[in-house]
Backbone as a ProteinNet text record, in pm:
[ID]
protein_1_A
[PRIMARY]
XXXXXXXXXXXXXXXXXXXXXXXXXXXXXXXXXXXXXXXXXXXXXXXXXXXXXXXXXXXXXXXXXXXXXXXXXXXXXXXXXXXXXXXXXXXXXXXXXXXXXXXXXXXXXXXXXXXXXXXXXXXXXXXXXXXXXXXXXXXXXXXXXXXXXXXXXXXXXX
[TERTIARY]
1959.4	1882.7	1794.5	1684.1	1591.5	1647.9	1747	1805.1	1865.4	1934.1	1985.7	1883	1740.1	1623	1557.4	1565.7	1511	1619.1	1724.1	1823.5	1831.2	1801	1804.6	1680.5	1560.5	1449	1425.8	1531	1546.8	1638.5	1725.6	1802.3	1746.4	1662.3	1591.9	1477	1401.1	1340	1391.4	1519.5	1539.6	1620.9	1651.5	1699.5	1578.3	1472	1353.7	1307.8	1316.3	1283.4	1385.7	1504	1626.5	1589.2	1539.8	1537.7	1405.2	1292.7	1188.7	1186.4	1301.4	1297.2	1380.4	1468.9	1566.7	1466.1	1375.9	1316	1197.6	1151.5	1053.8	1130.7	1259.8	1345.8	1355.9	1360.8	1345.5	1228.6	1131.3	992.7	988.8	995	985.5	892.6	806.5	694	731.6	647.9	694.8	690.4	628.6	610.8	646.1	763.4	801.3	694.7	664.4	626	718.3	842.6	955.5	1087.3	1124.7	1227	1334.2	1350.4	1507.1	1461.7	1362.8	1354.2	1337	1269	1203.7	1323	1377.8	1465.8	1572.1	1648.9	1761.4	1874.8	1866.8	1970.4	2071.8	2170.7	2292	2323.2	2339	2361.4	2498.3	2542.3	2657.8	2631.8	2640.8	2678.5	2795.9	2836.3	2947.5	2971.5	3059.9	3064.7	3117	3051.6	3067.4	2972.4	2988.2	2826.5	2803.1	2694.4	2671.6	2761.1	2789.8	2871.8	3003.9	3076.7	3241.6	3198.1	3103	3131.4	3106.1	2998	2995.8	2980.6	3141.1	3136.8	3122.5	3061.3	2992.7	2886.1	2857.6	2774.2	2866.9	2975	3059.3	3073.6	3016	3067.3	3223.8	3233.4	3391.8	3437.2	3525	3618.3	3526.3	3547.6	3482.4	3354.4	3249	3126.4	3124.6	3167.9	3164.5	3220.2	3334.8	3362.8	3234.1	3167.1	3071.5	2954.6	2899.2	2785	2647.1	2625.6	2537.5	2454.9	2310.8	2218.4	2270.3	2258.4	2316.3	2258.8	2168.6	2105.2	2162.3	2192.5	2234.9	2116.8	2127.6	2067.8	2119.7	2111.5	2138.2	2110.4	2211.7	2186.1	2063.2	2030.8	1932.5	1998.9	1981.6	2036.1	2190.1	2149.9	2289.3	2431	2413.3	2516.4	2587.3	2610.4	2657.7	2593.9	2616	2538.1	2537.4	2395.5	2398.1	2369.1	2468.4	2481	2398.8	2317.6	2240	2252.4	2307.4	2348.9	2298.5	2271.4	2203.7	2278.4	2291.1	2351.2	2256.4	2297.8	2203.7	2137.7	2225.2	2152.1	2110	2008	1998.6	1971	2054.9	2020.5	1929.5	1817.2	1739.8	1735	1683.7	1678.5	1830.6	1839.9	1953.6	2077.5	2056	2173.7	2234.8	2127.5	2170.3	2212	2171	2240.4	2366	2386.5	2516.2	2619.5	2568.7	2674.9	2753.1	2749.6	2837.8	2924.3	2891.4	3020.8	3126.8	3085.7	3189.3	3219.3	3172.5	3255.7	3192.3	3124.3	3068.9	2943.3	2906.8	2806	2774.6	2721.4	2689.6	2695.9	2606.9	2597.4	2755.5	2795.8	2954.3	3056	3050.8	3124.3	3040.4	2924	2885	2906.8	2905.8	2953.8	3110.9	3199.1	3326.7	3325.8	3268.5	3264	3247.5	3097.8	3069.4	3152.7	3225.4	3340	3459.8	3551.5	3594.3	3562.6	3475	3427.4	3426	3338	3349.4	3484.2	3594.6	3728.7	3797.2	3792.1	3869.8	3789.9	3674.1	3645.9	3645.7	3684.1	3637.5	3825.7	3959.1	4039.6	4136.1	4104.3	4188.5	4246.9	4228.1	4283.8	4199.1	4233.1	4153.2	4270.3	4211.2	4271.8	4278.2	4362.8	4401	4494.8	4450.5	4529	4671.7	4781.2	4913.2	4923.3	5025.6	5017	5093.9	5033.5	5109.4	5212.8	5331.1	5438.9	5430.8	5450.4	5398.4	5555.4	5542.9	5666.2	5611.4	5515.9	5452.9	5423.6	5351.2	5332.8	5169.7	5163.8	4972.1	4901	4804.9	4733.1	4602.2	4476.9	4358.1	4281.4	4322.4	4236.9	4304.5	4441.7	4492.8	4439	4411.3	4357.9	4229.1	4125.9	3979.5	4017.3	4094.4	4117	4189.7	4267.7	4279.4	4175.2	4064.6	3966.4	3905.6	3830.8	3754.5	3790	3940.5	4062.9	4037	4064.7	4010.7	3870.8	3776	3645.4	3598.6	3684.6	3637.5	3608.8	3659.3	3611.9	3476.8	3451.7	3312.5	3199.7	3216	3083.5	3104.1	3039.8	3045.2	3002.5	2969.7	2912.8	2991.4	2884.7	2980.1	2978.3
5733.5	5594.2	5573.2	5694.2	5693.5	5673.1	5746.7	5756.2	5590.4	5523.9	5390.1	5293.6	5314.8	5250	5248.1	5346	5416.9	5387.1	5392.9	5337.7	5176.9	5122.8	4982.4	4929.5	5005.7	4970.1	4969.9	5097.1	5098.1	5045.2	4987.8	4848.5	4716.4	4685.5	4571.2	4593.1	4700.3	4727.3	4724.3	4767.7	4753.7	4661.3	4547.2	4438.5	4323.7	4349.2	4246.3	4283.7	4425.3	4462.6	4415.7	4375.9	4333.7	4197.7	4099.7	3976.6	3948.6	4007	3990.8	4027.3	4167.5	4182.1	4039.6	4019.3	3880.7	3758	3762.1	3621.6	3638.1	3762.6	3767.2	3757.2	3787.3	3768.1	3603	3536.5	3394.5	3351.6	3418.1	3378	3399.1	3313.8	3328.6	3249.7	3288.5	3238.6	3123.7	3040.2	2918.4	2889.8	3001.7	2997.6	3157.2	3135.4	3310.3	3381.9	3446.2	3539	3599	3645.6	3724.4	3641.9	3503.1	3435.2	3544.7	3619.6	3716.3	3801.9	3864.3	3933.2	3858	3772	3682	3611.8	3547.4	3439.4	3479	3586.5	3668.5	3615.5	3623.8	3602	3694.7	3652.9	3773.1	3766.8	3872.5	3892.5	3991.2	3928.7	4038.5	4061	4104	4156.4	4103.8	4041.8	4021.3	4088.7	4121.3	4195.5	4051	3981.7	3847.4	3783.7	3711.8	3667.8	3531.4	3494.3	3352.6	3192.8	3206.6	3106.5	3114.9	3269.4	3307.7	3235.2	3303.6	3274.2	3115.5	3060.7	2946.4	2821.5	2781.4	2719.9	2560	2528	2399	2367.9	2469.9	2434.3	2425.4	2450.2	2423.1	2589	2596.4	2716.6	2728.6	2882.8	2941.6	2853.3	2822.2	2789.7	2846.4	2986.9	2984.3	2967.2	2984.1	2931.1	2786.7	2704.8	2564.5	2533.4	2543.7	2553.2	2582	2651.9	2748.7	2655.3	2634	2574.8	2633.9	2648.9	2756.9	2696.8	2754.5	2719.6	2836.8	2844.1	2940.8	2960.9	3073.7	3090.6	3213.9	3175.1	3252.5	3307	3453	3512.6	3612.6	3659.1	3718.8	3859.3	3980.3	4102	4151.6	4281.4	4320.4	4408.2	4446.3	4499.6	4433.1	4326.1	4234.7	4269.2	4320.5	4377.6	4265.9	4201.7	4054.8	3933.1	3870	3778.9	3852.5	3788.6	3825.8	3686.6	3662.3	3573.5	3588.9	3513.6	3517.2	3401.6	3376.4	3305.2	3294.3	3192.2	3174.1	3052.4	3067.5	2944.7	2819.9	2731.1	2605.5	2615.1	2623.9	2657.8	2786.7	2793.7	2906.8	2930.4	2999.8	2979	3113.5	3086.5	3192.5	3196	3361.5	3340.4	3436.3	3416.2	3438.1	3378.4	3250.8	3184.9	3261.8	3257.7	3336	3475.7	3528.3	3707.4	3722.2	3534	3608.3	3500.2	3474	3401.1	3443.8	3572.4	3647.6	3723.3	3779.7	3810.3	3700.5	3537.2	3457.6	3406.1	3468.2	3403.4	3321.9	3273.3	3105	3117.4	3252.1	3278.7	3227.2	3178.2	3078.3	3194.1	3329.7	3429.3	3482.4	3493.7	3556.9	3447.4	3330.3	3262.4	3270.7	3266	3330.3	3435.3	3535.3	3674.8	3680.5	3631	3606.8	3512.7	3456.2	3361	3438.3	3510.9	3594.6	3705.4	3787.7	3867.4	3827.5	3697.2	3616.8	3609.1	3522.4	3526.4	3612.1	3746.3	3859.5	3938.7	3896.1	3944.9	3847.2	3720.8	3618.7	3640.4	3651.1	3668	3786.7	3919.6	4044.9	4066.5	4012.7	4050.8	3933.4	3830.2	3749.3	3675.6	3742.2	3712.5	3747.6	3699.3	3730.2	3837.9	3945.1	4042.5	4076.6	4087.5	4067.6	4195.8	4266	4384	4315.3	4405.8	4356.4	4327.8	4241.8	4232.4	4358.1	4353.3	4521.8	4479.8	4568.8	4564.6	4616.2	4557.6	4629	4683.8	4813.4	4916.7	5028.5	5005	5107.5	5015.4	5126.1	5039.2	5018.2	4900	4892	4981	5029	5151.8	5091.2	5157.2	5124.6	5155.7	5221.5	5283.3	5139.8	5144	5077.2	4924.9	4851.1	4747.9	4731.2	4844.7	4860.3	4847.8	4924.6	4954.5	4777.6	4723.7	4626.3	4511.8	4549.9	4434.9	4479.7	4562	4612.4	4580.8	4541.7	4536.9	4441.4	4328	4170.9	4127.5	4186.2	4144.2	4187.5	4300.6	4392.6	4284	4177.6	4116.3	4015.5	3999.9	3947	4017.3	4154.6	4244.6	4367.8	4454.6	4559.8	4527.7	4584.1	4594.6	4430.2	4423.4	4288	4338.4
-1071.8	-1079	-1139.6	-1207.7	-1299.3	-1422.1	-1453.1	-1607.4	-1624.9	-1519.2	-1559.2	-1582.4	-1488.3	-1534.7	-1659.8	-1681.9	-1831.8	-1924.7	-1918.8	-2019.1	-2054	-1919.5	-1944.4	-2017.1	-1977.9	-2047.2	-2184.3	-2257.9	-2387.7	-2436.3	-2372	-2448.6	-2450.1	-2357.5	-2347	-2471	-2489.8	-2600	-2731	-2738.9	-2854.8	-2885.9	-2791.5	-2829.6	-2846.8	-2831	-2827.6	-2985.6	-3019.2	-3145.2	-3244.2	-3223.1	-3344.1	-3348.1	-3225.2	-3260.8	-3279.3	-3274.1	-3333.6	-3530.3	-3531.3	-3695.5	-3756.7	-3695.3	-3738.8	-3730	-3659.2	-3661.1	-3783.5	-3840.1	-3874.4	-4057.1	-4064.7	-4172.7	-4234.7	-4121.3	-4174.7	-4250.2	-4238.7	-4307.1	-4453.5	-4536.4	-4684.4	-4754.1	-4836.3	-4887	-4973.4	-4971.6	-5034.7	-5202.7	-5265.4	-5407.4	-5394.4	-5485.1	-5497.8	-5654.1	-5598.1	-5745.6	-5868.7	-5813	-5883.9	-5837.5	-5908.3	-5823.1	-5817	-5915	-5878.4	-5740.8	-5731.5	-5582	-5484.7	-5456	-5316.1	-5308	-5393.1	-5378	-5310.4	-5342.2	-5339.2	-5402	-5520.3	-5599.8	-5624.3	-5616.1	-5624.9	-5802	-5863.4	-6024.8	-6064.9	-6199.2	-6237.5	-6399.7	-6456.3	-6593.1	-6667.6	-6727.2	-6822.1	-6944.3	-6985.6	-7107.2	-7223.5	-7212.6	-7308.6	-7333	-7430.3	-7469.5	-7416.5	-7426.8	-7346.8	-7346	-7512.7	-7538.7	-7495.8	-7515.1	-7406.5	-7285.8	-7234.3	-7078.3	-7027.2	-7114.7	-7024.6	-7182.3	-7212.2	-7335.1	-7309.6	-7409.3	-7386.6	-7266.9	-7174.6	-7107.9	-6956.2	-6968.1	-6865.5	-6773.1	-6626.3	-6599.7	-6573.1	-6536	-6479.7	-6370	-6401.1	-6238.4	-6125.5	-6073.7	-5950.7	-5890.2	-6000.7	-5992.1	-5995.1	-6051.8	-6072.5	-5906.2	-5841.9	-5757.6	-5613.3	-5639.4	-5563.9	-5530.9	-5403.4	-5379.9	-5393.7	-5546.4	-5574.9	-5684.5	-5700.8	-5786.8	-5878.6	-6021.5	-6106.1	-6245.7	-6321.3	-6419	-6477.4	-6617	-6734.5	-6806.2	-6831.5	-6948.5	-7042.5	-7136.7	-7230	-7185	-7157.1	-7098.5	-7209.5	-7146.8	-7240.8	-7345	-7495.1	-7575.6	-7637	-7598.6	-7640.2	-7554.6	-7469.7	-7370.7	-7268.8	-7333.5	-7266.8	-7193.4	-7068.8	-7008.4	-6885	-6835.5	-6704.5	-6613.4	-6525.3	-6418.8	-6276.2	-6293.6	-6128.1	-6070.9	-5910.3	-5864.3	-5711.4	-5645	-5511	-5435.4	-5309.6	-5237.6	-5238.6	-5242.3	-5221	-5088.9	-4971.4	-4847	-4787.5	-4697.5	-4664	-4486.2	-4428.2	-4295	-4246	-4170.8	-4127.8	-3982.6	-3925	-3788.7	-3773.9	-3640.1	-3583.6	-3619.8	-3597.4	-3712.5	-3824.9	-3906.9	-4028.7	-4020.4	-3926.5	-3850.2	-3838.4	-3763	-3698.4	-3796.2	-3901.8	-3970.2	-4029	-4085.9	-4174.6	-4099.8	-3949.5	-3859.8	-3835.6	-3803.6	-3801.5	-3909.8	-4056.6	-4141.5	-4199.6	-4190.6	-4229.1	-4307.4	-4372.6	-4408.6	-4581.3	-4653.4	-4775.5	-4912.9	-4851.4	-4938.6	-4976	-4866.5	-4913.7	-4994.5	-4968.6	-5088.8	-5239.7	-5256	-5366.2	-5434.7	-5330.4	-5394.7	-5473.3	-5386.6	-5376.8	-5534	-5574.4	-5635.1	-5814.7	-5788.8	-5885.9	-5918.4	-5796.9	-5830.3	-5926.1	-5880.7	-5940.7	-6052.7	-6111	-6268.4	-6314.2	-6285.9	-6389.8	-6374.5	-6297.4	-6334	-6425.9	-6401.9	-6464.6	-6634	-6633.2	-6789.7	-6869.9	-6779.1	-6844.7	-6851.6	-6773.7	-6760.6	-6788.6	-6749	-6797.5	-6647.6	-6529.3	-6398.8	-6319.9	-6174.2	-6090.1	-6005.7	-6010.6	-5940.4	-5799.6	-5715.4	-5587.6	-5531.2	-5449.5	-5369	-5350.6	-5347.7	-5286.8	-5135.2	-5115.4	-4958.7	-4925.6	-4762.5	-4720.9	-4615.4	-4602.1	-4548.6	-4426.7	-4320.7	-4165.8	-4115.5	-4172.4	-4174.2	-4055.3	-3997.8	-3865.6	-3757.9	-3665.8	-3554.7	-3570.9	-3512.9	-3529.9	-3440.6	-3480.8	-3405.1	-3425.4	-3325.9	-3301.2	-3462.1	-3476.3	-3612.1	-3727.6	-3731.4	-3857.4	-3824.4	-3702	-3680.7	-3757.3	-3740.8	-3808	-3966.5	-3985.3	-4131.6	-4196	-4104.1	-4174.8	-4176	-4057.6	-4066.9	-4205.8	-4204.8	-4347.8	-4485.7	-4482.5	-4616.2	-4624.4	-4514.7	-4527.5	-4571.7	-4519.9	-4568.2	-4673.1	-4723.4	-4853.4	-4997.2	-4969.5	-5106.8	-5098.3	-4973.5	-4900	-4956.2	-4936.1	-4969	-5049.1	-5051.2	-5172.8	-5276.3	-5393.1	-5500.1	-5620.2	-5669.3	-5743.9	-5859.9
[MASK]
++++++++++++++++++++++++++++++++++++++++++++++++++++++++++++++++++++++++++++++++++++++++++++++++++++++++++++++++++++++++++++++++++++++++++++++++++++++++++++++

């Protein structure tokens, strides 16, 4: 019985700590010292000049469709163009924490748009993995793998 009570107390303390951490992530300073760090910009480097990336000031189609603020800079050493983007809306607290597992996180859409832009400008096409043919029985580990592959385009490295 003592172990049960001790385990419950540990779970409650962990839950309170997680809630407190999530609530503290919602607090952002009104004025950012470094706009690329504290405002959570997502960035990629494309091996093309700024004139090739945005001819006539028009953004590539994936970024034009995304609801995001976009900034472009020359990459250091004339090594292409850096593109930074961030969603126009930002959810803080528990709502923002739960948005990604539900699939409605605004940052996910921006990450996908940046990845598609890089693919489109460097290869000429947006690369996608092949559809899988269901030739085996579904297993527990297979379902986990399918879920991970389905979400692979949302996260990871840009």
